[in-house]
C-alpha positions in Angstrom: -50.3 85.6 -66.3 -52.2 88.5 -64.8 -49.9 91.0 -66.6 -50.6 89.2 -69.9 -54.3 89.8 -69.7 -54.2 93.1 -67.8 -56.0 95.0 -70.5 -58.3 92.2 -71.5 -61.9 91.8 -70.4 -62.0 90.3 -66.9 -63.1 86.7 -66.6 -66.3 85.9 -64.7 -65.6 83.8 -61.6 -67.3 80.8 -63.0 -64.8 80.6 -65.9 -61.9 82.2 -64.2 -59.4 79.5 -65.5 -59.7 80.3 -69.2 -56.4 82.1 -69.1 -54.7 79.1 -67.5 -56.1 76.8 -70.2 -55.1 79.2 -73.0 -51.5 79.3 -71.9 -51.1 75.6 -71.8 -50.8 74.2 -75.3 -52.2 70.9 -74.1 -55.6 72.4 -75.2 -54.4 72.1 -78.9 -54.6 68.3 -79.0 -57.7 67.9 -76.7 -61.0 68.1 -78.6 -63.1 69.2 -75.6 -60.6 72.0 -74.7 -60.7 73.2 -78.3 -64.5 73.4 -78.1 -64.2 75.6 -75.0 -62.6 78.4 -77.2 -64.4 77.6 -80.4 -67.8 77.9 -78.7 -66.9 81.0 -76.9 -66.8 83.1 -80.0 -66.4 81.2 -83.3 -65.9 84.2 -85.5 -63.1 85.5 -83.2 -61.7 82.0 -83.0 -61.2 82.0 -86.8 -59.9 85.5 -87.2 -57.3 84.9 -84.5 -56.1 81.8 -86.3 -57.1 79.5 -83.4 -55.0 81.4 -80.9 -56.9 81.5 -77.6 -54.3 83.8 -75.9 -54.9 86.5 -78.6 -58.6 85.7 -78.6 -59.0 86.3 -74.8 -57.2 89.6 -75.1 -59.7 90.8 -77.7 -63.0 89.2 -76.7 -66.1 91.2 -75.9 -67.0 91.0 -72.2 -70.6 90.2 -73.1 -69.5 87.0 -74.7 -67.7 86.0 -71.5 -70.7 86.7 -69.3 -73.0 84.9 -71.6 -70.7 81.8 -71.6 -70.5 81.9 -67.8 -74.3 81.4 -67.7 -74.7 78.9 -70.5 -75.1 75.3 -69.0 -74.0 73.6 -72.3 -70.9 75.7 -72.5 -70.0 75.2 -68.8 -70.2 71.4 -69.4 -67.4 71.7 -71.9 -65.5 74.1 -69.7 -65.7 71.8 -66.6 -64.7 68.7 -68.6 -61.7 70.5 -70.1 -60.4 71.9 -66.9 -60.8 68.6 -65.1 -58.9 66.9 -68.0 -56.2 69.6 -67.8 -55.6 69.0 -64.1 -55.4 65.3 -64.9 -52.9 66.0 -67.7 -50.6 67.8 -65.3 -50.7 65.0 -62.7 -48.1 62.2 -62.7 -50.5 59.7 -61.3 -51.9 56.9 -63.4 -49.6 57.5 -66.4 -47.8 54.9 -68.5 -44.5 56.1 -67.2 -45.7 55.7 -63.6 -46.4 52.1 -64.3 -43.4 51.3 -66.5 -40.6 53.8 -65.9 -38.1 53.8 -63.1 -38.3 56.4 -60.3 -36.1 59.3 -61.2 -36.4 61.1 -57.9 -37.2 64.4 -59.5 -34.7 64.1 -62.3 -35.8 64.5 -65.9 -35.0 63.6 -69.5 -33.6 66.7 -71.2 -34.6 67.0 -74.9 -32.6 69.5 -76.9 -33.8 70.6 -80.4 -33.1 73.7 -82.5 -36.8 73.9 -83.4 -40.2 72.8 -82.0 -43.4 72.9 -83.9 -46.1 73.3 -81.3 -48.7 75.7 -82.7 -49.0 78.3 -85.5 -49.0 81.0 -82.8 -45.4 80.1 -81.9 -43.6 80.0 -85.3 -40.3 78.7 -84.1 -40.1 75.7 -86.5 -39.1 75.3 -90.2 -40.1 71.7 -91.0 -40.0 68.1 -90.2 -37.3 68.3 -87.5 -39.5 70.7 -85.5 -42.7 68.8 -86.2 -41.1 65.6 -84.9 -39.8 67.5 -81.8 -43.2 68.9 -81.1 -44.9 65.5 -81.4 -42.3 63.9 -79.2 -43.1 66.5 -76.5 -46.8 66.0 -76.8 -46.6 62.3 -76.5 -44.2 62.6 -73.5 -46.9 64.6 -71.8 -49.6 62.0 -72.6 -47.5 59.1 -71.4 -46.1 61.0 -68.4 -42.5 60.7 -69.5 -40.6 63.3 -67.4 -39.3 65.2 -70.3 -38.0 68.8 -70.4 -37.4 70.5 -73.7 -34.6 73.0 -74.4 -34.6 75.1 -77.5 -34.5 78.7 -78.9 -37.1 81.4 -78.8 -36.7 83.1 -82.2 -38.3 86.6 -81.9 -38.7 86.7 -85.7 -39.5 83.0 -86.0 -39.2 81.4 -89.4 -40.1 83.3 -92.5 -43.6 83.8 -94.0 -43.6 82.8 -97.6 -45.2 85.0 -100.3 -44.9 84.5 -104.0 -44.4 87.2 -106.6 -46.6 87.2 -109.6 -44.0 85.2 -111.5 -43.8 82.6 -108.7 -40.5 83.7 -107.0 -40.4 83.0 -103.3 -40.2 86.1 -101.1 -39.3 85.8 -97.4 -40.9 88.1 -94.9 -40.0 88.0 -91.2 -42.4 89.3 -88.6 -41.6 89.8 -84.9 -43.6 87.5 -82.7 -46.0 89.5 -80.5 -45.1 88.2 -77.0 -48.5 89.2 -75.6 -50.2 86.9 -78.1 -47.9 84.0 -77.7 -48.5 81.1 -75.3 -45.3 81.8 -73.4 -44.3 83.0 -69.9 -40.9 84.1 -68.4 -39.2 81.1 -66.8 -38.5 81.6 -63.1 -35.7 80.1 -61.0 -36.6 78.2 -57.8 -36.1 81.5 -56.0 -38.8 83.1 -58.1 -36.4 85.3 -60.2 -36.4 85.6 -64.0 -34.1 82.9 -65.4 -31.2 84.6 -67.3 -28.0 82.8 -68.1 -24.6 84.0 -69.2 -22.8 82.2 -72.0 -19.1 82.8 -72.8 -18.8 83.5 -76.5 -15.4 84.3 -77.9 -13.9 87.2 -75.8 -17.3 88.3 -74.5 -20.3 87.1 -72.6 -23.8 86.9 -74.0 -26.9 86.9 -71.8 -29.9 84.7 -72.7 -33.3 85.0 -71.1 -35.5 82.0 -70.9 -39.2 81.6 -71.8 -41.4 78.7 -70.6 -44.0 76.9 -72.7 -46.5 74.6 -71.0 -47.5 71.3 -72.6 -49.5 69.5 -70.0 -46.9 67.5 -68.0 -44.0 68.7 -70.2 -42.2 72.0 -69.9 -40.3 73.6 -72.7 -37.6 76.3 -72.1 -36.6 78.6 -74.9 -33.4 80.7 -74.9 -33.6 84.3 -76.2 -30.6 86.6 -76.6 -32.7 89.6 -77.6 -31.9 91.6 -74.5 -31.0 95.2 -74.1 -27.8 94.2 -72.1 -26.4 92.4 -75.2 -24.6 94.1 -78.1 -26.8 94.5 -81.2 -25.1 91.7 -83.1 -25.6 89.4 -80.1 -29.3 90.3 -79.9 -29.6 88.9 -83.4 -28.2 85.5 -82.5 -31.6 84.1 -81.7 -33.6 86.4 -84.0 -34.3 83.9 -86.8 -34.4 80.2 -87.2 -31.6 79.0 -89.5 -30.7 82.6 -90.4 -27.3 84.1 -91.0 -24.0 82.6 -92.2 -21.9 79.7 -90.8 -20.3 81.9 -88.1 -23.7 82.9 -86.8 -24.8 79.2 -86.9 -21.7 78.2 -84.8 -22.5 80.9 -82.2 -26.2 79.8 -82.1 -25.2 76.2 -81.4 -22.8 77.2 -78.7 -25.7 79.2 -77.1 -28.1 76.3 -77.4 -25.7 73.6 -76.1 -23.7 75.4 -73.5 -26.4 77.8 -72.6 -29.0 75.1 -72.5 -27.0 73.1 -69.8 -26.6 76.3 -67.8 -30.3 77.0 -67.9 -31.1 73.6 -66.6 -28.7 74.2 -63.7 -30.3 77.6 -62.9 -33.8 76.0 -62.9 -32.7 73.3 -60.5 -33.4 70.5 -63.1 -31.1 67.5 -63.0 -31.3 65.4 -66.1 -31.0 61.6 -65.9 -30.7 61.5 -69.7 -29.6 64.1 -72.2 -31.3 63.6 -75.6 -29.9 65.6 -78.6 -32.3 65.9 -81.5 -29.8 66.4 -84.3 -26.3 67.7 -83.9 -27.2 71.3 -83.4 -27.0 70.9 -79.6 -23.8 68.7 -79.5 -21.9 71.4 -77.5 -23.9 70.1 -74.6 -21.1 67.6 -74.3 -18.4 70.3 -73.8 -20.3 72.0 -71.0 -21.0 68.7 -69.2 -17.3 67.5 -69.6 -16.2 70.9 -68.2 -18.5 70.6 -65.2 -17.2 67.1 -64.4 -13.5 68.1 -64.8 -14.2 71.0 -62.3 -15.2 68.3 -59.8 -11.8 66.7 -60.2 -12.7 64.0 -62.7 -10.3 63.2 -65.6 -11.1 64.1 -69.1 -11.4 60.4 -70.1 -13.7 59.6 -67.2 -15.8 62.7 -67.8 -16.2 61.8 -71.4 -17.3 58.3 -70.5 -19.9 59.6 -68.0 -21.3 62.0 -70.6 -21.4 59.2 -73.2 -23.3 56.8 -70.9 -26.0 59.3 -70.3 -26.4 60.9 -73.7 -28.8 59.8 -76.5 -28.5 61.2 -80.0 -31.0 61.1 -82.9 -29.7 61.9 -86.4 -32.2 62.8 -89.0 -30.5 63.2 -92.4 -28.5 61.1 -94.8 -27.7 64.2 -96.8 -24.1 65.3 -96.1 -25.0 69.0 -96.5 -27.5 68.6 -93.6 -24.8 68.0 -91.1 -23.3 71.2 -89.6 -19.5 71.5 -89.9 -17.3 74.5 -89.1 -13.6 75.3 -89.7 -11.6 74.6 -86.6 -10.5 78.2 -86.3 -14.1 79.3 -86.1 -14.9 76.9 -83.4 -11.8 77.8 -81.4 -12.6 81.5 -81.8 -16.1 81.3 -80.4 -15.3 78.6 -77.7 -12.4 80.7 -76.4 -14.3 81.8 -73.4 -15.7 78.3 -72.7 -12.4 76.4 -72.3 -11.7 77.5 -68.7 -9.8 74.7 -67.1 -10.4 72.6 -70.2 -7.6 74.5 -71.9 -5.2 71.6 -71.5 -7.8 69.3 -73.0 -8.6 71.6 -76.0 -7.1 69.3 -78.6 -8.8 66.2 -77.1 -12.2 68.0 -77.4 -11.6 69.3 -80.9 -10.7 65.7 -81.9 -14.1 64.6 -80.9 -15.6 66.7 -83.7 -13.0 66.1 -86.3 -14.3 64.6 -89.5 -13.5 64.7 -93.2 -16.5 64.4 -95.4 -14.3 64.7 -98.5 -13.5 68.4 -98.4 -10.9 68.4 -95.7 -11.2 67.9 -92.0 -13.6 70.2 -90.2 -15.4 70.3 -86.8 -18.5 68.3 -87.5 -21.4 68.6 -85.1 -22.8 65.1 -85.9 -19.4 63.5 -85.4 -19.2 65.2 -82.0 -22.6 63.9 -81.1 -21.8 60.4 -82.3 -18.6 60.3 -80.3 -20.2 61.6 -77.1 -23.4 59.5 -77.1 -23.7 55.8 -76.3 -27.2 55.6 -77.5 -27.6 56.6 -81.2 -30.5 56.1 -83.6 -31.6 56.8 -87.1 -35.2 57.6 -87.8 -36.3 54.6 -89.9 -34.9 51.1 -90.5 -33.5 52.2 -93.9 -32.0 55.4 -92.4 -30.3 53.4 -89.7 -28.6 51.3 -92.4 -27.6 54.4 -94.3 -26.3 56.1 -91.1 -24.1 53.1 -90.2 -22.6 53.1 -93.7 -22.2 56.9 -93.8 -20.5 57.3 -90.4 -18.7 53.9 -90.0 -15.3 55.6 -89.9 -16.3 57.1 -86.5 -15.9 53.5 -85.1 -12.9 52.1 -87.0 -12.5 49.2 -84.6 -16.0 47.9 -85.0 -17.5 45.7 -87.7 -20.4 47.0 -89.7 -23.0 44.9 -87.9 -21.6 46.0 -84.5 -21.9 49.8 -85.1 -23.8 51.4 -82.2 -26.7 52.9 -84.3 -30.2 51.7 -83.7 -33.3 52.4 -85.8 -36.3 54.0 -84.2 -38.8 55.0 -86.9 -40.5 58.3 -86.5 -44.2 58.6 -85.6 -46.8 61.2 -85.4 -49.0 62.4 -82.5 -52.4 61.0 -83.3 -54.6 63.4 -81.2 -52.9 66.4 -82.8 -53.2 65.3 -86.5 -56.5 63.4 -86.6 -59.5 65.1 -88.3 -62.5 65.7 -86.1 -64.7 63.7 -88.5 -62.4 60.7 -88.3 -62.1 61.0 -84.6 -65.9 60.8 -84.3 -65.9 57.7 -86.5 -63.3 56.0 -84.3 -65.2 56.9 -81.1 -68.3 55.2 -82.5 -66.7 52.0 -83.8 -63.6 51.6 -81.6 -65.0 52.9 -78.3 -64.5 56.2 -76.6 -61.2 55.0 -75.0 -59.5 54.0 -78.2 -56.9 56.8 -77.9 -55.5 55.2 -74.7 -54.6 52.1 -76.6 -54.1 53.3 -80.2 -50.7 51.7 -80.5 -52.2 48.3 -80.1 -52.4 46.8 -83.7 -55.2 44.4 -82.6 -57.5 47.3 -81.9 -57.5 48.3 -85.5 -58.8 45.0 -86.8 -62.2 46.4 -85.6 -62.1 48.9 -88.5 -63.7 46.1 -90.5 -67.0 46.9 -88.6 -67.1 50.4 -90.0 -69.5 50.6 -92.9 -68.0 51.6 -96.3 -70.6 54.3 -96.7 -69.7 56.1 -93.5 -66.0 56.0 -94.1 -66.4 57.3 -97.6 -68.8 60.0 -96.5 -66.3 61.2 -93.9 -63.5 61.3 -96.5 -65.8 63.3 -98.9 -66.5 65.9 -96.2 -62.8 66.4 -95.5 -62.0 67.0 -99.2 -64.9 69.4 -99.5 -63.7 71.2 -96.3 -60.2 71.5 -97.8 -61.4 73.0 -101.0 -63.7 75.4 -99.1 -60.7 76.5 -96.9 -58.6 77.0 -100.0 -61.3 79.2 -101.6 -61.7 81.3 -98.4 -58.0 81.7 -98.1 -57.9 82.8 -101.7 -60.7 85.3 -101.1 -58.6 86.9 -98.3 -55.6 87.0 -100.6 -57.6 88.7 -103.2 -59.5 91.2 -101.1 -56.9 92.1 -98.4 -53.5 91.6 -100.1 -54.7 92.5 -103.6 -52.8 89.7 -105.2 -52.6 89.6 -109.0 -54.6 87.3 -111.3 -51.7 84.8 -111.6 -51.8 84.3 -107.9 -55.6 83.7 -108.0 -55.2 81.0 -110.6 -52.3 79.2 -109.0 -53.8 79.3 -105.5 -56.6 76.9 -106.5 -59.4 79.0 -107.8 -60.5 76.2 -110.3 -60.2 73.2 -108.0 -63.2 70.9 -107.9 -64.5 69.5 -104.6 -65.5 66.2 -106.2 -62.2 65.4 -108.1 -59.5 63.0 -107.0 -57.1 65.3 -105.1 -53.4 64.5 -104.7 -51.3 66.4 -102.1 -47.6 67.1 -102.3 -46.5 69.3 -99.3 -43.0 69.4 -98.0 -39.8 71.4 -97.9 -38.8 72.3 -101.5 -35.3 70.9 -102.2 -33.7 69.1 -105.1 -33.5 65.6 -103.6 -37.3 65.6 -102.9 -37.9 66.0 -106.7 -40.9 68.3 -106.7 -41.0 68.4 -110.5 -40.9 64.6 -111.1 -44.6 64.7 -112.0 -43.8 66.9 -114.9 -41.3 64.7 -116.7 -43.9 64.0 -119.4 -46.2 67.1 -119.3 -48.5 65.9 -122.0 -49.2 62.6 -120.3 -49.8 64.3 -117.0 -52.2 66.7 -118.7 -54.2 63.8 -120.1 -54.4 62.2 -116.6 -55.6 65.5 -115.0 -58.0 66.5 -117.7 -59.8 63.3 -118.2 -63.5 64.4 -118.5 -64.9 61.4 -116.6 -62.0 60.9 -114.1 -60.4 64.3 -113.4 -57.4 64.6 -111.1 -56.0 67.6 -109.4 -52.8 68.3 -107.5 -52.2 70.6 -104.5 -48.6 71.6 -103.9 -47.3 73.4 -100.8 -43.9 74.0 -99.2 -41.1 76.4 -98.6 -37.6 76.6 -100.0 -34.8 77.4 -97.6 -33.9 81.2 -98.0 -30.4 80.3 -99.1 -31.3 77.4 -101.4 -31.5 79.1 -104.8 -32.0 75.8 -106.9 -35.0 74.9 -104.6 -36.5 78.4 -105.3 -36.3 77.7 -109.0 -38.0 74.3 -108.5 -40.8 76.1 -106.7 -41.1 78.8 -109.3 -41.4 76.2 -112.1 -44.1 74.4 -110.2 -45.9 77.7 -109.8 -45.7 78.3 -113.6 -47.0 74.8 -114.3 -50.1 75.8 -112.2 -50.5 78.8 -114.6 -50.2 76.6 -117.7 -53.5 76.2 -119.5 -52.3 72.7 -120.5 -53.3 71.5 -117.1 -56.7 73.2 -117.0 -56.4 74.8 -113.6 -56.0 71.4 -111.9 -52.7 72.3 -110.3 -52.5 74.6 -107.3 -49.7 76.0 -105.1 -50.7 76.9 -101.5 -48.2 79.4 -100.1 -46.9 79.9 -96.6 -47.0 76.2 -95.6 -47.3 75.9 -91.8 -48.9 73.7 -89.2 -52.4 75.2 -89.8 -52.1 74.6 -93.6 -50.7 71.1 -93.0 -53.7 70.0 -91.0 -56.1 70.8 -93.9 -53.9 69.1 -96.5 -53.1 65.8 -94.7 -56.8 65.5 -93.7 -58.4 66.6 -96.9 -56.4 65.2 -99.8 -57.3 61.8 -101.3 -53.7 60.7 -102.0 -50.4 61.7 -100.5 -47.5 61.9 -102.9 -43.8 61.6 -102.0 -41.1 61.0 -104.5 -37.7 61.7 -103.0 -34.4 60.4 -104.5 -33.8 57.2 -102.5 -32.2 56.8 -99.9 -32.1 60.6 -99.1 -35.5 60.7 -97.2 -34.5 59.7 -93.7 -38.1 59.1 -92.6 -40.7 61.6 -93.5 -43.9 62.0 -91.4 -46.4 63.9 -93.5 -47.5 60.6 -95.1 -48.1 59.1 -91.7 -50.3 62.0 -90.8 -52.2 61.5 -94.0 -52.6 57.7 -93.5 -54.1 58.0 -90.1 -56.8 60.2 -91.7 -57.4 57.6 -94.4 -55.3 59.3 -97.1 -53.3 56.5 -98.8 -49.6 57.0 -99.5 -48.1 57.0 -103.1 -44.4 57.0 -102.6 -40.9 55.9 -103.4 -39.9 53.0 -101.1 -37.7 55.3 -99.0 -37.9 56.4 -95.3 -40.8 55.1 -93.4 -42.7 53.8 -96.5 -40.0 51.1 -97.0 -41.5 49.7 -93.8 -45.1 50.8 -94.1 -46.1 49.6 -97.5 -47.7 46.2 -97.5 -49.2 46.0 -101.0 -52.8 46.9 -99.8 -52.4 50.3 -98.0 -51.2 52.6 -100.8 -48.8 52.4 -103.8 -45.1 51.9 -104.2 -43.2 53.9 -106.9 -40.4 51.7 -108.1 -38.2 51.4 -111.2 -35.3 49.2 -110.3 -32.8 51.4 -112.1 -29.2 52.1 -111.2 -29.5 54.9 -108.5 -26.2 56.4 -109.7 -27.8 57.2 -113.1 -29.9 60.1 -111.9 -31.5 61.0 -115.3 -32.5 57.3 -116.0 -33.8 56.9 -112.4 -35.9 60.1 -112.8 -37.3 59.0 -116.1 -38.1 55.4 -114.8 -39.7 56.7 -111.6 -41.8 59.1 -113.5 -43.0 56.3 -115.8 -43.8 54.2 -112.7 -45.8 57.1 -111.2 -47.8 57.7 -114.3 -48.5 54.0 -114.7 -49.8 53.7 -111.1 -52.0 56.7 -111.6 -53.5 55.5 -114.8 -54.0 51.8 -114.0 -54.5 51.7 -110.2 -55.0 55.0 -108.3 -57.5 56.8 -110.6 -59.6 53.7 -111.5 -59.9 52.6 -107.9 -61.2 56.1 -106.9 -63.8 56.4 -109.6 -65.2 52.9 -109.7 -68.5 53.2 -107.8 -71.1 50.7 -106.8 -74.8 51.2 -107.0 -74.7 53.5 -103.9 -71.9 55.5 -105.5 -69.3 54.2 -103.0 -65.9 53.3 -104.4 -65.6 50.0 -102.5 -62.1 49.1 -103.7 -60.9 52.6 -102.8 -62.4 52.5 -99.3 -60.7 49.2 -98.7 -57.3 50.9 -99.4 -58.3 53.8 -97.1 -59.3 51.4 -94.3 -56.0 49.4 -94.7 -54.0 52.6 -94.7 -55.5 53.4 -91.3 -55.3 49.9 -89.9 -51.7 49.1 -90.8 -50.1 52.5 -90.4 -51.8 54.3 -87.5 -50.6 52.1 -84.6 -47.2 51.4 -86.1 -46.3 55.0 -87.0 -47.6 56.8 -84.0 -45.5 58.7 -81.5 -47.0 56.4 -78.8 -45.1 53.4 -80.3 -42.1 55.7 -81.1 -41.7 57.2 -77.6 -42.2 53.8 -75.9 -39.4 52.5 -78.1 -37.2 55.5 -77.2 -37.9 54.9 -73.5 -37.0 51.1 -73.7 -34.1 51.3 -76.1 -32.5 54.7 -75.4 -33.6 56.2 -72.1 -33.7 53.2 -69.8 -30.2 52.0 -70.9 -28.9 55.5 -70.3 -30.6 55.7 -66.9 -29.2 52.2 -65.9 -25.7 53.2 -67.0 -25.8 56.4 -65.0 -26.7 54.5 -61.8 -23.6 52.2 -62.1 
């Protein structure tokens, strides 16, 4: 830590723990801790994109000395540091009261990406956001979880659009000095570096540590001078390169991840694989057990009993599969005394999805995990149908796939204004019990005027942020006039604002709204009841069709037919997401059913009082109750894609014209849209406790972790 801030202004003794606070991302979901940095130097806080590590390396010493003598500031500082110390303690937590004693063991959580903060861009989308929220909630509840992932020196790409709307990817190296990371150390105090056999060579991986209150996250990095140039690139970018690079990355993550835990002296009681990317964990664990003299069959059974696996996608292309020769080539150095069992292991991953048998990472995970779940009730059903051939001797209703619907971390995603309202009307301790549905019945006590005023402020803040961002694009990047128009220059702070922000891909149907452009234009340009739509999202660099979808949306934003009421916000990330899920009035989601496994952006919107307008897919199939948003449904044959698109678009237009827009613009004598506020209130009441990570993680503990722990003890 001292080296990190060696050239920074020294901290006065009274506030000497600011560096400690900045390097623990716990601050990012604790409102008092955020105020510690915000009040220190608000201008610098904004220009450093809310990154306290970078901020403290650049701050003027006079600011620090002034803060150290400011009683009001010191009150925030003392409260934040006391809360941080409590957040690192295992005493008094939910796990301490409900979890079994693990005697120093942990739950190892493997994921290819973690979305923690914009200063650490090692995430691409929903999978990483879910992983980040899972870790945050584990910290809050005291669940002894340890995360394992990759440190991508170039992170995920920054998105820029050309003047004709074509996505351009730009990669920037993460500045280690500005990132909330530290070198991981072994129990002997040495830098943690592991060797991973890969093909006919060995690749070294250094390990970084990220602190999240009670949770530790360890990230592997192959960008070391000792490695060959091509091996240094293995961890360079998230989801970069071809299939061969992907296979090598997943060997590093799975096999290297297990070796890292051993070096750190961490003994997992449960091994949780978040998607199939880390399924090679099974190979390393089986190998370790065989080296102890256990048979392959017994080793496999031991691994299966203590492994949990979460699958996130019903889209076949979303499951990594590799030719057998590729897997054998890169696992050659890993076989060791497993050589005689090579065929048995390869058989664990064998799966034919219709294009010939390959080594499928999801199939490997399903066959080596006793505890498996999909991420919504509907996705659980789809998963059982999609993968039933994995268990040919079991009936459909006996397939070992549970459903644990995703949730979102409430302290991270709630807007400050909504947080203040809840503090006033639910009590200052509401966060401790926010998964209790009975608590939310008290929202009836919240006056319509106050709830509406809070929602108005959030929309105005969103539009102000969009304008300021546009000003920066114009003055610093010298973007062309087309970019100015499409980025939201003509949006109105008082108009009904619909948000559509997610990864651009064909099955999410980003262009469904434009099925009938003339009808949409009439809805948007109604002089008395105007509507505007804010789009955001990235297309995968290799997904050309998705890039064309994005470009066509961009061009719609340029079309005078829509009167400047369509905007596209580029470079969608966690920072952008916060503004959108808090500031829009309606959250739109129209995937092709049943291809949306869960989705979580609509959950984040709902907890902030932004009603969901969605196809009955993923979480919304469970969340919609007829009073908390709107359901897009057409009842057509899903195999007829064109007819379904046309009917779903018709349903969407009809809902906008007859329900959504009228409810928003019907005002009483105090200019409050009473019917709209009731929908807002119900969106919060019904969705927040049910679709929070608090409910989700408790369900993981009870249905996945505890059974695995009990099985391991036998």
